N, C-alpha and C positions, 0 to 999 in steps of 0.2 A: 734963358727966353732963344737965344739965339744956338745953342746946342739944339733944343728941340724941335726950333724950324728947321734945321738941317737936317736931322734926323729923321723930321716927317715927310721934307723934300725928299730925300734918298726913297723909303720907305714906298714913296708915291712912284718918284721914275724906278722903281724894282718890279713892282708890281707892273707899271704898264709896260717895261721892257716886257716881263714875261707874259702878257698877257696875249700885247701886239703882234708877237714872235709865235705865238699859234697857226698853225697851218690849216687852214680851213678848204673842205671840199669847195671843187671847182667844175661845175657845170659850164662846160664850152657845147652848144649844139646848134645848130638851123634846122629848122623846121622849111622844107624845102616845098611840102606836100598838105595840103589839109582838104578833104573833101567834105561838105555835110550833108547828106539825102535824109526828107522829110518824108515819109507816108502817111498817108491818111487810113486809119482803123477804118471799118464799118460802123465800130460802137463810138465812135467818134474821138476815139486818145489816137495819140500819135508815134508813131516808133519811128525813131531818130539812127543813125548809121553815123558814124564818123570814122572817119581815116589820116591817119597823123602820118606822116614822113620823115621819121627825124634824122638827121646825118649826124653822131658824135663825131667833134674833135678829137682826133688821135690825140689830143694833152690832155682830155675832159676827164673827168671822172664819169665811171658810166652812168648810165640815168638809172636810178631807182624806183622813181611814182612819175608817175603822169595823173595832175588831176584833171580831171573834166567836167568843167562848167554845164551844168544841162539849164534847159530853160526854168523848169521850177523846182516843186520840191515830192511832186504830187506821181513820184516812180516807185517802179518793185525792183530793188535792188538785185531780188536774183533772177532777174529776167536777162540783166546786164551781161553780155559776154565780151571778150578784148583777147587779141591775139597779136603775137610778134613773131612775124616772117611766117604766119601761119601756123605755129605753135600755142594753143591757146595760155591764158593767162586765168588761175583764179584765184589771185588775190588784187579779190574787188572789196571796196569799203566805202560807205558812206561817214564812217566813223573820224577816217585816214585822211579825208577831202582838208584840205588847207587853204581852198579859195576864197570868197566871196560869201558870206550866209553858208545856208544847207542844204543847198541846189549845185550837187555833183556830186562825185566820186573821185577815190585816192582807184586808178592803177598801179599794183605795184608787180614790176617786172623782174625783180628778184637775177638770177643769172642769167635773162634775156638780154 
């Protein structure tokens, strides 16, 4: 019984050490500015413009996605546009959104 307990303890520690030593991707950034402008359209709908200014720390991993929460789920995904430093970004997906609920989109930044 003691051998089984010792063996189980050794296996548990080995698994814990191997899993614990895996390096995870570490994001480190600041968002020094966020501007949200809302414009009311003649048909009663709204157009929303977001400006996010991220500053990535030199030791942080590159930001791959930005999740943008929206006021509700009533939006046309094909009407959403995004850019990084003036360069258009086309990877915009409701399905990849990781925020709470379904009211948002994920913006895939790629190499930008």
